[in-house]
N, C-alpha and C positions, 0 to 999 in steps of 0.2 A: 157130749160129755155132760155128766151131772157133777155139780159141785156141792160139797157139804162143808160147812164151817162147824167144827167141834170146839166148843168153848166151855171153860169152867166158869160157873156163876150164872146168875139169872138177870135178865133185863129188868130194869125199872122203867116203866112207861115214861117217855119223854122225847126230847128232840133227837137224841142219838139213835134211839130205836126207829124213829120216823125216817131219819136219813138212811139208815141201814135198809129199811124196808123199801125205800125208794130205789136205791141202787139194785137191790135184789130183784125188784119187779122189772126194772129196765133190762137187767141182765137175762131175764127169763126167756127172751125171744131170740137171743143171739146164738152163735155156733158153740159157745162154751156151755150153753145150757142153763138150766135153772140153778139157783143157789138156795140151799136149804140150811137152816140153822138148827143144830142139835146142842142143847145145853146139858151139861152134867154138873152135879153139885153134891158135895159132901154135907151131911146133916150135922156131923159133930166134928169139932176141931181135933186135929192130931198133931203130934210133933212134926216139924217141917219135912223131914225125909219121909216119914210115914205118909204124910199128907200128899206129897208129890207122887209117891208110889201108888197110892189109892186113886188119885186123879188120873194117873196113866192107865190104870186098869179100867176106869170108867170111860175114858176116851177111846181106848182100844175096843171096849165092848160096843161102843156106839159107832165104830168105824165100819162103813159099808164093806161088805165082802168084796175082795179083789181090788179095793181102791188104792191108788197111789196116795201116799201121805206126805204132806208138807208140814213140818213142825216149825212154829214160830219160836225162834230162840235168839237171844242177844249175841250169841257166838256163831250164829249161822252165816250163811253166804249172803252177800248183798247183791242184788240184781237191780238194774234200772227197769223202768216200765216196759221198754221194748224187749229186754232180755227175759223178763217174766212172761210176757206174751208169747215170745218164741218158744220158751219151755213148755207152756201149756198147749200151744199149737202143735208142737212136736209130739207131745203125749197123745193129744187128740188124734193126730194123723197116724200114730202107731196103734190106734184102736183102744186106747185107755178109755173106759166107759165112765169111770168115777174117780174124782180127785177130792181128797179131803184135806182141809187145813186145820191144824190144831193150835189152839191158844190155851196155854196152861194157866194155873192159878198164880197167886201173888208171889210164890216162892220159885216159880219157873217150872220147867219140865223135868221129869224123872229121866235119868240117863237111858233107861230101857226104851222110853218113847223116842228119844233122839236117835238111838240105834235102829229102831224099827222104821224111822222116817226115810223116805226116798230122797228128801231134801230137807235140810235145816235152813231156814230162811230168816234173815235179820231185816228188820225195818229201819236199821241204822243204830247209831250209838246212843240216841236219846231214849229215855224211858217214857213209855206211853201208857195211859190208863187202859186197862183191859177192855172196857166197853168202847173206847175210842178206836182201839185196834180192830174191832169188828167192822166199824165203819170204814176205816182205812183199807182193810182187805176187800170189802165189798166194792169200794170205789176202784181199787186197782184191778179187781177181776172184771169190772165193767170196762175199765180202760183197756185191759188186755183184749177183751172181746172186740172193742172198737178198733184197736190196732190190727187185729187179725182180719177184720172186715174192710180195712182201708178207710175207715170212717174218719172224718176230720176232728173228732173229739180230742184226740191226742195230737199235739203238735211238737215237733222236735225243735 
């Protein structure tokens, strides 16, 4: 399975990007496959609803063909690490070749993107900086990969 993280905004070089890159590199050799980052960005500010709609268009345009889509959303479903791993493992076993995870902009996701998603996933009730969410997802994908391999990285 190939994994793609679709994110609104651009990295600024620094420790978060280094940490993301480390998890992405470590994940590359596991059964869930490599993790690719695709960033999308608006060049001009728009009113919030128009901004979300345009970001959704850019995310969907970057979505790999045939990919399952997980949209990160505060109102989404909460999974523990083992449940997340089981979901990804089931999709992999069903022959899903590509899974994409979408992180919206500061105003959240457009309803059209949430409707298109195969899963809306919440990282909990806390608000996280978008750049840190990239790292959290990379770590959870690496953890899911370790769980699926029976590796001791994850301990219950």
